[in-house]
C-alpha positions as a printed NumPy array, in Angstrom:
array([[  0.   ,   0.   ,   0.   ],
       [  1.282,   3.465,  -0.864],
       [  0.214,   6.868,   0.369],
       [  0.841,  10.567,  -0.112],
       [ -0.627,  13.908,   0.831],
       [ -3.415,  15.253,  -1.382],
       [ -5.508,  18.389,  -1.522],
       [ -9.135,  17.447,  -0.857],
       [-12.186,  19.589,  -1.574],
       [-15.067,  19.131,   0.833],
       [-18.511,  20.568,   0.122],
       [-20.808,  21.526,   2.974],
       [-24.491,  21.92 ,   2.079],
       [-26.239,  24.911,   3.642],
       [-29.903,  24.681,   2.804],
       [-31.273,  23.669,  -0.564],
       [-29.161,  25.925,  -2.776],
       [-26.252,  27.249,  -0.739],
       [-23.029,  25.35 ,  -0.277],
       [-19.598,  26.089,   1.093],
       [-16.376,  24.51 ,  -0.179],
       [-13.109,  24.102,   1.687],
       [ -9.747,  22.751,   0.622],
       [ -7.342,  20.983,   2.98 ],
       [ -4.44 ,  18.527,   2.987],
       [ -5.352,  14.901,   3.764],
       [ -3.431,  11.64 ,   3.621],
       [ -4.484,   9.471,   0.675],
       [ -3.946,   5.697,   0.678],
       [ -3.946,   3.663,  -2.541],
       [ -4.95 ,   0.014,  -2.883],
       [ -6.2  ,  -0.158,   0.686],
       [ -9.816,  -0.983,  -0.209],
       [-10.899,  -4.266,  -1.781],
       [-11.741,  -2.372,  -4.975],
       [ -8.258,  -0.846,  -5.169],
       [ -9.624,   2.677,  -4.796],
       [ -8.354,   5.653,  -2.87 ],
       [ -8.971,   6.059,   0.864],
       [ -8.445,   9.411,   2.558],
       [ -8.245,  10.451,   6.18 ],
       [-11.519,  11.717,   7.644],
       [ -9.889,  14.891,   8.953],
       [ -7.284,  17.143,   7.418],
       [ -3.7  ,  16.854,   8.622],
       [ -1.499,  19.442,  10.265],
       [  2.266,  19.483,   9.686],
       [  4.079,  17.391,  12.297],
       [  7.552,  16.072,  13.054],
       [  9.545,  14.858,  16.033],
       [ 12.454,  16.987,  14.821],
       [ 12.702,  20.16 ,  12.777],
       [ 13.988,  18.088,   9.83 ],
       [ 10.986,  15.72 ,  10.022],
       [  8.686,  18.739,  10.126],
       [ 10.444,  20.147,   7.041],
       [ 10.003,  16.822,   5.182],
       [  6.301,  16.718,   6.078],
       [  5.816,  20.275,   4.834],
       [  7.627,  19.443,   1.58 ],
       [  5.343,  16.425,   1.009],
       [  2.323,  18.625,   1.69 ],
       [  3.554,  21.235,  -0.778],
       [  3.91 ,  18.546,  -3.468],
       [  0.185,  17.826,  -2.976],
       [ -0.519,  21.23 ,  -4.509],
       [  0.85 ,  19.942,  -7.834],
       [ -1.463,  16.91 ,  -7.932],
       [ -5.119,  16.883,  -8.957],
       [ -7.594,  17.793,  -6.21 ],
       [ -9.72 ,  14.944,  -4.8  ],
       [-13.391,  15.225,  -3.913],
       [-13.999,  14.264,  -0.264],
       [-17.205,  12.312,  -0.935],
       [-16.374,  10.5  ,  -4.186],
       [-12.551,  10.292,  -3.883],
       [-12.419,  11.189,  -7.592],
       [-10.058,  13.752,  -9.08 ],
       [-12.026,  16.922,  -9.729],
       [ -9.462,  19.575, -10.561],
       [ -6.214,  19.168, -12.434],
       [ -3.615,  21.878, -11.931],
       [ -1.989,  23.325, -15.021],
       [  0.942,  25.708, -14.751],
       [  0.19 ,  26.447, -11.105],
       [ -3.463,  27.336, -11.734],
       [ -6.506,  25.137, -11.115],
       [ -8.388,  23.875, -14.154],
       [-11.9  ,  22.458, -14.216],
       [-10.783,  19.738, -16.636],
       [-11.635,  16.376, -15.167],
       [ -8.979,  13.689, -15.185],
       [ -9.404,  10.095, -16.223],
       [ -8.183,   8.393, -13.05 ],
       [ -6.16 ,   8.587,  -9.842],
       [ -2.691,  10.059,  -9.899],
       [  0.124,   7.671,  -9.018],
       [  1.382,   7.923,  -5.459]])
């Protein structure tokens, strides 16, 4: 099983028409489910390390998540692919390799 940090978009429904979206860093696990899909942590992750160097490595992994497609919290599907540092609404065809 492999994992990495990913940006995840979560949508909160507020009434029938209003919704609020938030983006956060989660851990994503690949091949963990029986169907080989992507699992993500229920809550977003804060940078952590037992040393300053471990904290730096965690932050660097989290920054790399910004270059990967964004995952939807509910469906675990890629919803936004980043192109040249800017988000694009183009949908991707499948999960990004870990």
